[in-house]
C-alpha positions in Angstrom: -97.7 -108.2 -4.1 -99.9 -107.8 -0.7 -97.9 -104.6 -0.1 -99.5 -103.2 -3.3 -102.8 -103.7 -2.0 -105.5 -102.4 -4.8 -102.6 -102.0 -7.4 -101.8 -105.7 -7.0 -104.4 -106.5 -9.6 -102.3 -104.7 -12.0 -99.1 -106.1 -11.4 -97.8 -108.7 -14.1 -94.5 -110.4 -13.5 -92.6 -108.0 -15.6 -88.8 -107.3 -15.2 -89.5 -104.6 -12.5 -91.3 -107.2 -10.3 -89.2 -110.2 -11.4 -85.9 -108.7 -10.4 -87.0 -108.4 -6.7 -87.3 -112.3 -6.5 -84.3 -113.3 -8.7 -81.9 -113.7 -5.8 -84.2 -115.8 -3.8 -85.1 -118.0 -6.9 -81.3 -118.5 -7.4 -80.9 -119.5 -3.8 -83.8 -122.1 -4.2 -82.5 -123.4 -7.5 -78.9 -123.7 -6.1 -80.2 -125.9 -3.1 -82.4 -127.8 -5.4 -79.4 -128.5 -7.8 -77.1 -129.5 -4.9 -79.8 -131.9 -3.5 -79.9 -133.6 -6.9 -83.1 -132.2 -8.8 -82.8 -131.8 -12.5 -83.3 -128.4 -14.2 -86.9 -129.1 -15.4 -88.0 -130.1 -12.0 -86.3 -127.0 -10.6 -87.9 -124.6 -13.0 -91.4 -126.4 -12.7 -91.1 -126.2 -8.8 -90.2 -122.5 -9.0 -93.4 -121.9 -11.2 -95.4 -123.9 -8.7 -94.3 -121.9 -6.0 -94.8 -118.6 -7.7 -98.4 -119.8 -8.4 -99.0 -120.7 -4.8 -97.8 -117.4 -3.5 -99.6 -115.3 -6.2 -102.8 -117.2 -5.5 -102.7 -116.7 -1.8 -101.8 -113.0 -2.2 -104.7 -112.5 -4.6 -107.1 -114.2 -2.0 -105.7 -112.2 1.0 -106.0 -109.0 -0.7 -109.6 -109.7 -2.0 -110.7 -110.6 1.6 -108.8 -107.6 3.3 -110.7 -105.4 1.1 -114.0 -106.6 2.5 -114.5 -109.3 -0.2 -116.5 -112.4 0.4 -114.8 -115.7 1.2 -116.4 -117.2 -1.9 -115.4 -120.7 -1.6 -117.4 -121.7 1.2 -120.6 -120.1 -0.2 -120.1 -121.8 -3.6 -119.4 -125.1 -2.1 -122.4 -124.8 0.2 -124.7 -123.9 -2.8 -123.3 -126.6 -4.9 -124.0 -129.2 -2.1 -127.5 -127.9 -1.4 -128.6 -128.3 -5.0 -127.6 -132.0 -5.1 -128.4 -135.0 -2.7 -126.9 -134.0 0.5 -125.9 -137.8 1.1 -123.8 -137.8 -1.9 -121.6 -134.9 -0.8 -121.7 -135.5 3.1 -118.0 -134.8 3.4 -118.0 -131.6 1.7 -121.3 -130.7 3.5 -119.6 -131.3 6.8 -116.3 -129.7 6.2 -118.0 -126.4 4.8 -120.2 -126.1 7.8 -117.2 -126.3 10.1 -116.1 -123.0 8.7 -112.4 -123.2 8.0 -111.0 -120.0 6.9 -108.8 -120.9 3.8 -108.0 -117.2 3.2 -105.6 -116.9 6.2 -101.9 -117.3 6.8 -102.3 -120.9 7.9 -103.4 -121.6 4.3 -100.2 -120.2 3.1 -98.3 -122.3 5.5 -100.0 -125.4 4.5 -99.5 -124.6 0.9 -95.8 -124.1 1.3 -95.5 -127.2 3.5 -97.3 -129.3 0.9 -95.0 -127.8 -1.7 -91.8 -128.7 0.3 -93.2 -132.3 0.9 -93.8 -132.7 -2.9 -90.3 -131.5 -3.5 -88.9 -133.9 -1.0 -90.9 -136.9 -2.6 -89.6 -135.8 -6.1 -86.1 -135.9 -4.9 -86.5 -139.3 -3.2 -87.8 -140.6 -6.5 -85.0 -138.9 -8.5 -82.4 -140.6 -6.0 -84.1 -143.9 -6.2 -84.0 -143.8 -10.1 -80.3 -142.7 -9.9 -79.5 -145.5 -7.7 -81.3 -148.0 -10.2 -79.2 -146.7 -13.0 -76.0 -147.3 -10.9 -76.9 -151.1 -10.4 
């Protein structure tokens, strides 16, 4: 999607695009099945991972074309319109200027995704152990 640059806005997940990701998706589904996740959890996790990657790519493309990093501006404006004491944490955080459009954002998103899958797997294993008792 990032390689498509300006054309990315017009990319929809049709067969021509989908086929490029079917082998990696199968590999992920295989690993998740082997780990003990059920089919519904697997398909939902693949959808979530797709959404994470598409959202990151959309943000990265927008910013790379000279677009404004809009989240900080909107957060700052929303906080300033209200009692700053009520939003001290968001006010402090937005003033620190963290870039949530960079590669570190994608890395964190994928890390959170993986930790979430680990938690779901632990819960599934615990439920399976309860059934065995």
